[in-house]
C-alpha positions as CSV (number, residue, x, y, z in Angstrom):
1,M,-29.4,-30.6,26.1
2,T,-31.3,-29.3,29.1
3,R,-30.6,-29.5,32.8
4,T,-33.0,-31.9,34.5
5,V,-33.2,-33.3,38.1
6,L,-32.8,-37.1,38.2
7,F,-32.3,-39.6,40.9
8,H,-30.6,-43.0,40.4
9,E,-31.6,-44.6,43.7
10,L,-34.1,-44.2,46.5
11,G,-33.1,-42.0,49.4
12,G,-33.0,-38.5,50.9
13,P,-32.7,-35.2,49.1
14,E,-29.0,-35.9,48.3
15,V,-29.9,-38.6,45.8
16,M,-31.1,-35.9,43.4
17,R,-28.7,-34.8,40.7
18,L,-29.0,-31.9,38.2
19,Q,-27.8,-33.4,34.9
20,D,-27.7,-32.5,31.2
21,V,-30.1,-34.6,29.2
22,E,-31.5,-34.6,25.7
23,I,-35.2,-33.8,26.0
24,G,-36.3,-34.2,22.4
25,D,-39.6,-33.3,20.8
26,P,-43.1,-34.0,22.3
27,G,-44.9,-37.1,21.0
28,P,-48.6,-37.4,20.2
29,G,-50.7,-35.8,22.9
30,E,-47.7,-34.2,24.5
31,V,-46.3,-30.7,25.0
32,R,-42.8,-29.4,25.6
33,I,-42.6,-26.5,28.0
34,R,-39.9,-24.1,29.1
35,V,-40.1,-24.3,32.9
36,D,-39.9,-21.0,34.8
37,A,-41.1,-22.1,38.3
38,I,-41.7,-25.4,40.0
39,G,-44.1,-26.0,43.0
40,L,-42.8,-28.6,45.4
41,N,-45.1,-31.2,46.9
42,R,-44.6,-33.8,49.6
43,A,-45.7,-36.5,47.1
44,E,-42.4,-35.9,45.3
45,A,-40.3,-36.4,48.5
46,L,-42.3,-39.6,49.2
47,F,-41.7,-40.8,45.6
48,R,-38.0,-40.1,45.8
49,S,-37.7,-42.0,49.1
50,G,-39.8,-45.0,48.0
51,Q,-42.7,-44.3,50.4
52,Y,-45.3,-43.1,47.9
53,I,-48.4,-45.0,47.0
54,E,-46.9,-45.4,43.5
55,P,-43.4,-47.1,43.5
56,V,-40.5,-46.0,41.3
57,K,-40.5,-48.4,38.3
58,R,-37.1,-47.5,36.8
59,F,-33.9,-45.4,37.2
60,P,-32.9,-42.8,36.5
61,A,-36.2,-41.3,37.6
62,K,-37.7,-37.9,37.3
63,L,-39.7,-35.8,39.7
64,G,-42.3,-33.1,39.8
65,Y,-45.9,-32.4,39.1
66,E,-46.4,-28.7,39.2
67,A,-44.7,-26.1,37.0
68,A,-45.4,-22.8,35.3
69,G,-43.8,-21.7,32.1
70,V,-44.3,-21.3,28.4
71,V,-45.1,-23.8,25.6
72,E,-42.2,-24.4,23.3
73,A,-43.6,-27.2,21.1
74,V,-46.8,-29.3,20.7
75,G,-47.1,-32.8,19.6
76,E,-49.4,-34.4,17.1
77,G,-53.1,-34.3,17.9
78,V,-52.8,-31.5,20.5
79,E,-55.6,-28.9,20.3
80,G,-56.2,-25.7,22.2
81,I,-52.5,-25.2,23.2
82,E,-50.2,-22.9,21.2
83,V,-46.5,-22.3,21.1
84,G,-45.7,-19.2,23.2
85,Q,-48.7,-19.7,25.5
86,S,-48.2,-19.1,29.3
87,I,-49.3,-22.3,31.1
88,S,-49.3,-24.2,34.4
89,T,-49.2,-27.9,34.8
90,M,-51.2,-29.9,37.3
91,P,-50.7,-33.4,38.8
92,A,-52.5,-35.5,36.2
93,F,-49.7,-37.9,35.3
94,S,-47.4,-40.5,36.9
95,Q,-43.9,-39.4,37.9
96,N,-42.8,-42.7,36.4
97,D,-43.7,-41.2,33.0
98,Y,-43.1,-37.5,33.3
99,G,-41.4,-34.9,35.6
100,V,-41.1,-31.1,35.6
101,Y,-38.0,-30.6,37.8
102,G,-35.8,-29.1,35.1
103,E,-35.2,-26.2,32.7
104,R,-37.6,-27.9,30.2
105,A,-40.0,-30.7,30.4
106,I,-42.4,-32.8,28.2
107,V,-45.8,-33.3,29.8
108,P,-49.1,-34.7,28.6
109,A,-51.4,-32.1,27.1
110,H,-54.2,-33.0,29.4
111,A,-52.1,-31.8,32.3
112,V,-51.6,-28.3,30.9
113,L,-53.7,-25.3,31.8
114,D,-53.7,-21.8,30.4
115,R,-52.1,-19.4,32.8
116,P,-53.9,-16.0,32.8
117,D,-52.0,-12.8,32.5
118,F,-52.7,-11.8,36.1
119,V,-51.0,-15.0,37.4
120,N,-47.1,-14.8,37.4
121,A,-45.0,-17.9,37.1
122,V,-44.3,-18.3,40.9
123,D,-48.0,-18.1,41.7
124,G,-48.8,-20.3,38.7
125,A,-46.6,-23.1,40.2
126,A,-48.3,-22.7,43.6
127,V,-52.0,-22.9,42.6
128,W,-53.4,-26.1,41.2
129,M,-52.5,-28.9,43.6
130,P,-53.6,-26.9,46.7
131,Y,-56.8,-25.2,45.3
132,V,-58.1,-28.1,43.2
133,T,-57.6,-30.5,46.2
134,A,-59.4,-28.1,48.6
135,Y,-62.2,-27.4,46.1
136,G,-62.6,-30.9,44.9
137,G,-62.7,-32.4,48.4
138,L,-64.7,-29.9,50.3
139,V,-67.0,-28.4,47.6
140,E,-67.3,-30.9,44.7
141,V,-67.3,-34.1,46.8
142,G,-68.3,-32.8,50.2
143,G,-70.8,-30.2,49.2
144,M,-69.6,-27.7,51.8
145,R,-72.2,-24.9,52.3
146,P,-72.4,-21.5,54.0
147,G,-72.7,-22.0,57.8
148,D,-70.7,-25.3,57.8
149,T,-67.5,-25.8,59.8
150,V,-64.4,-27.5,58.6
151,V,-61.5,-28.6,60.8
152,L,-58.0,-28.6,59.1
153,N,-54.9,-30.2,60.4
154,A,-51.4,-29.7,58.9
155,A,-52.8,-26.2,58.7
156,S,-49.7,-24.4,57.4
157,S,-49.5,-26.7,54.3
158,S,-50.4,-25.2,51.0
159,V,-53.5,-27.3,50.7
160,A,-54.9,-26.4,54.1
161,L,-54.2,-22.7,53.4
162,A,-56.1,-23.0,50.2
163,A,-58.9,-24.7,52.1
164,L,-59.0,-21.7,54.5
165,Q,-59.7,-19.5,51.5
166,V,-62.2,-21.9,49.9
167,A,-64.1,-22.0,53.2
168,E,-64.1,-18.2,53.5
169,R,-65.4,-17.8,50.0
170,T,-68.1,-20.4,50.6
171,G,-69.2,-18.8,53.9
172,A,-68.0,-21.7,56.0
173,T,-66.0,-21.5,59.3
174,A,-62.5,-22.9,59.3
175,I,-60.8,-24.2,62.4
176,A,-57.1,-24.7,62.0
177,L,-55.0,-27.2,64.0
178,T,-51.4,-26.6,64.7
179,R,-49.0,-28.3,67.1
180,G,-47.2,-25.3,68.5
181,E,-47.8,-21.6,69.1
182,S,-45.3,-20.4,66.5
183,K,-47.7,-20.6,63.6
184,K,-50.9,-19.5,65.3
185,E,-50.8,-15.8,64.5
186,A,-49.9,-16.4,60.9
187,L,-52.8,-18.8,60.5
188,L,-55.3,-16.3,61.9
189,K,-54.0,-13.7,59.5
190,L,-54.3,-16.1,56.6
191,G,-58.0,-16.8,57.1
192,A,-58.5,-19.2,60.0
193,E,-61.4,-18.1,62.2
194,H,-60.0,-20.2,65.0
195,V,-56.7,-21.9,65.7
196,I,-56.3,-24.7,68.2
197,V,-52.8,-25.4,69.4
198,T,-52.9,-29.1,70.0
199,D,-49.8,-29.3,72.2
200,T,-51.5,-27.2,74.9
201,E,-55.3,-27.5,74.2
202,D,-57.8,-30.3,74.1
203,M,-58.7,-30.4,70.5
204,V,-62.0,-32.4,70.9
205,E,-63.2,-30.1,73.8
206,R,-62.3,-26.9,71.9
207,V,-64.0,-27.9,68.6
208,R,-67.1,-28.8,70.5
209,E,-67.0,-25.5,72.4
210,L,-66.5,-23.5,69.2
211,T,-69.4,-25.3,67.5
212,D,-71.8,-25.0,70.4
213,G,-71.5,-28.8,70.9
214,R,-72.6,-29.5,67.3
215,G,-69.2,-30.6,65.9
216,A,-67.8,-29.8,62.5
217,E,-69.5,-30.9,59.2
218,F,-66.1,-31.6,57.8
219,V,-62.7,-32.7,58.9
220,F,-60.1,-32.4,56.1
221,D,-57.3,-34.7,57.3
222,A,-53.8,-34.6,55.8
223,V,-52.2,-36.8,58.5
224,A,-54.2,-40.0,58.8
225,G,-52.8,-42.7,61.2
226,P,-54.1,-43.3,64.7
227,G,-55.1,-39.6,65.1
228,V,-58.3,-40.3,63.1
229,L,-59.9,-41.6,66.4
230,D,-59.9,-38.1,68.0
231,L,-60.7,-36.4,64.7
232,M,-63.8,-38.4,64.2
233,K,-65.0,-37.4,67.7
234,V,-65.4,-33.8,66.5
235,V,-67.4,-34.6,63.3
236,A,-71.1,-33.6,63.5
237,P,-73.7,-36.3,62.9
238,N,-74.0,-36.9,59.1
239,G,-70.7,-35.1,58.7
240,T,-67.7,-36.2,56.6
241,M,-64.0,-37.0,57.3
242,L,-61.9,-36.6,54.2
243,E,-58.5,-38.3,54.2
244,Y,-56.4,-36.5,51.6
245,G,-52.9,-37.2,52.9
246,M,-50.9,-39.7,55.0
247,L,-48.2,-37.6,56.6
248,S,-48.2,-39.8,59.7
249,G,-46.9,-42.8,57.7
250,Q,-48.7,-45.1,60.1
251,P,-51.7,-47.5,59.6
252,T,-55.0,-45.7,59.7
253,P,-57.8,-47.5,61.5
254,F,-61.5,-47.0,60.9
255,P,-62.6,-45.5,64.2
256,G,-66.4,-45.7,63.7
257,F,-66.7,-49.0,65.6
258,D,-64.7,-47.7,68.6
259,L,-67.0,-44.7,68.7
260,G,-70.3,-46.7,68.7
261,M,-70.9,-46.5,64.9
262,P,-71.9,-42.8,64.6
263,P,-73.6,-41.6,61.4
264,I,-70.4,-40.2,59.9
265,S,-68.8,-40.8,56.5
266,M,-65.0,-41.4,56.2
267,R,-63.4,-41.5,52.8
268,T,-60.2,-41.0,51.0
269,F,-59.8,-38.2,48.5
270,T,-57.0,-37.1,46.1
271,M,-56.8,-34.5,43.4
272,R,-56.8,-37.3,40.8
273,E,-60.6,-37.7,41.3
274,T,-61.0,-34.2,39.8
275,A,-58.1,-34.2,37.4
276,H,-59.2,-37.5,35.7
277,D,-62.8,-36.2,35.3
278,P,-63.0,-33.6,32.5
279,E,-66.3,-32.1,33.7
280,R,-65.2,-31.9,37.3
281,M,-61.9,-30.3,36.1
282,R,-63.7,-27.8,34.0
283,R,-65.7,-26.7,37.0
284,A,-62.6,-26.6,39.2
285,V,-60.6,-24.4,36.7
286,A,-63.5,-22.0,36.5
287,Y,-63.9,-21.9,40.3
288,V,-60.1,-21.3,41.0
289,N,-59.6,-18.8,38.2
290,S,-62.6,-16.7,39.3
291,G,-61.1,-16.7,42.8
292,L,-57.7,-15.7,41.6
293,R,-59.3,-12.9,39.4
294,S,-61.3,-11.5,42.3
295,G,-58.5,-11.7,44.8
296,A,-60.4,-14.2,47.0
297,F,-57.7,-16.7,46.4
298,R,-54.1,-15.6,47.2
299,P,-51.5,-18.4,46.8
300,V,-49.2,-18.4,49.8
301,V,-45.6,-18.9,48.9
302,D,-43.3,-19.4,51.9
303,R,-39.9,-19.2,50.1
304,T,-38.3,-19.6,46.7
305,F,-35.1,-21.5,45.8
306,D,-33.0,-21.6,42.6
307,L,-33.1,-24.9,40.6
308,E,-29.4,-25.4,41.5
309,D,-30.5,-25.6,45.2
310,I,-33.1,-28.3,44.7
311,V,-31.5,-30.5,47.4
312,E,-31.6,-27.6,49.9
313,A,-35.2,-27.0,48.9
314,H,-36.2,-30.6,49.7
315,H,-34.3,-30.4,53.1
316,Y,-36.3,-27.2,53.9
317,M,-39.6,-29.0,53.0
318,A,-38.6,-31.9,55.2
319,A,-38.0,-29.5,58.2
320,N,-41.8,-28.7,58.1
321,T,-41.3,-25.1,59.2
322,Q,-42.8,-23.4,56.1
323,I,-46.1,-21.8,55.9
324,G,-47.4,-22.3,52.4
325,K,-45.8,-23.4,49.2
326,I,-42.1,-23.8,48.4
327,V,-41.3,-22.8,44.9
328,V,-38.2,-23.4,42.8
329,T,-37.4,-20.8,40.2
330,V,-35.5,-21.6,36.9
331,G,-33.2,-19.1,35.3
332,H,-32.6,-19.3,31.5
């Protein structure tokens, strides 16, 4: 038996329960891992509450995409993964089928990545969703180049912080948006060249000022909703707005018509585009590992919780006060 987080109904953090379950052996194409650390993502809170793009199909349901740990068993047909290997998992499966919130988990082999010796379990649970999302959207899809400018909202999130480092490594300028003054200094220390406090500054005017009127080649938008109208106003001609999140929870209009049909691209992007393409994923892994090895990429972990405190950890995530990743550690 192994302790696993399950929920039996939709709702807030309190619906999660830590229960003893029989995990069994991995099937064909699967791997069983000992989980040492779990990286929390808002997608899990949305799934738990019934607000995710993918609905819960059955109860009890599992949770969790990102973990770091050690391989305990491999199923039939799995190659290149060995018992005892240090690994991380990435979001390349449905939470209706798998989940990593627990002491042990079975996951598909294609979602398992080798964890180098220089990456500990906590960092290993905080890397792949943020960095592959930032790299995949801005570099692989967007083609970000030296001299470009990228505007990032929800700037204290783990994805936006990874995007700051991806921009710095590329030679691009990152402008971070934050609603209040409290996070401004931290964002500057973490790699933002400029921070705009949207509660007190005119975002459109400031971006144009900072870019000498040109606008930003990229807007990397985690919020969506009606705010896309102002965001598109700061995109440079032939620039791109990438919608990778929907934190607003509101309908998202296409603002191009209201703005006179400027030559601007607007598209959605998720990590799945990279994770489901083996060649793209190969490039992403090489890019992220080289950044980790050189020190250019430094996962930002705001706080850790014990597995027993998973409900408190989700409440903390909902408060939106963190800067970086929330990680849950698992004692054995």
